[in-house]
VEXDREN-2710 file (C-alpha; in Angstrom, 1 decimal):
% VEXDREN-2710
k/r/px/py/pz
1/MET/73.2/89.0/92.4
2/SER/75.6/87.1/94.7
3/THR/78.9/85.9/93.7
4/ALA/80.2/85.3/97.3
5/GLN/79.0/81.5/97.1
6/ALA/80.0/79.1/94.1
7/ALA/77.4/76.7/93.1
8/ASP/78.1/73.0/92.2
9/ARG/74.9/73.0/90.1
10/GLU/72.4/75.2/88.6
11/ILE/68.5/74.8/87.9
12/ASP/66.8/77.1/85.5
13/ALA/63.3/77.1/86.9
14/ARG/61.9/80.4/85.0
15/GLY/58.5/80.0/83.8
16/LEU/57.6/77.3/86.1
17/ASN/55.0/77.2/88.7
18/CYS/54.7/75.6/91.7
19/PRO/55.7/72.8/92.6
20/LEU/57.9/72.3/89.8
21/PRO/60.8/74.4/90.8
22/ILE/60.8/72.4/94.2
23/LEU/60.5/69.1/92.5
24/ARG/63.3/69.9/90.2
25/THR/65.6/71.2/93.1
26/LYS/64.7/68.0/95.1
27/LYS/65.8/65.7/92.0
28/ALA/69.2/67.6/91.9
29/LEU/69.6/67.6/95.7
30/ASN/69.3/63.8/95.7
31/ASP/72.1/63.6/93.2
32/MET/74.5/65.7/94.9
33/GLN/76.9/65.2/97.9
34/SER/76.3/66.6/101.3
35/GLY/77.7/70.4/101.5
36/GLN/77.4/70.9/97.8
37/VAL/75.3/73.9/96.5
38/VAL/72.6/74.4/94.2
39/ARG/71.5/77.6/92.7
40/ILE/68.0/78.3/91.3
41/VAL/66.4/80.7/89.3
42/ALA/62.6/80.8/89.3
43/THR/60.1/83.5/88.0
44/ASP/57.1/82.2/90.4
45/PRO/56.7/84.7/93.1
46/ALA/55.6/81.6/95.4
47/SER/58.8/80.4/95.1
48/VAL/60.4/82.5/98.1
49/ARG/58.0/80.8/100.5
50/ASP/58.0/77.7/99.0
51/PHE/61.9/77.2/98.9
52/GLU/61.7/78.5/102.8
53/ALA/59.3/75.7/103.7
54/PHE/61.4/73.2/101.6
55/ALA/64.5/74.1/103.5
56/ARG/62.6/73.6/107.0
57/GLN/61.0/70.2/106.0
58/THR/64.0/68.8/104.5
59/GLY/66.7/70.3/106.6
60/ASN/68.7/71.4/103.6
61/ALA/70.2/75.0/104.2
62/LEU/68.7/78.0/102.4
63/ILE/72.0/79.8/102.3
64/GLU/70.9/83.0/100.4
65/HIS/68.2/84.1/98.3
66/GLY/67.3/87.4/96.4
67/GLU/65.6/89.1/93.4
68/SER/67.5/90.1/90.2
69/ASP/65.9/91.3/86.7
70/GLY/62.5/90.1/87.7
71/ALA/63.7/86.5/88.7
72/PHE/64.2/84.8/92.2
73/TRP/67.6/83.3/92.8
74/PHE/68.2/80.8/95.8
75/LEU/71.4/79.1/97.1
76/MET/70.6/75.8/98.8
77/ARG/73.1/73.5/100.5
78/ARG/72.6/69.8/100.8
79/ARG/72.5/68.5/104.1
END
């Protein structure tokens, strides 16, 4: 798991299926300042593809993502 980038906010989306992890992330990003980072943890295997598409569509940067202990994690920076 990456510790190089500190997150300003964390979202636990484990056990939630698409589109809930994206919707929770979108809501969190709306309340954040430009440049702040949110860390999301999800268990839905489709979330990797979903977050890549979400980053492209919204202009928010998907800084890093990976898998740890059966869960996927994402670091996203607000545009």
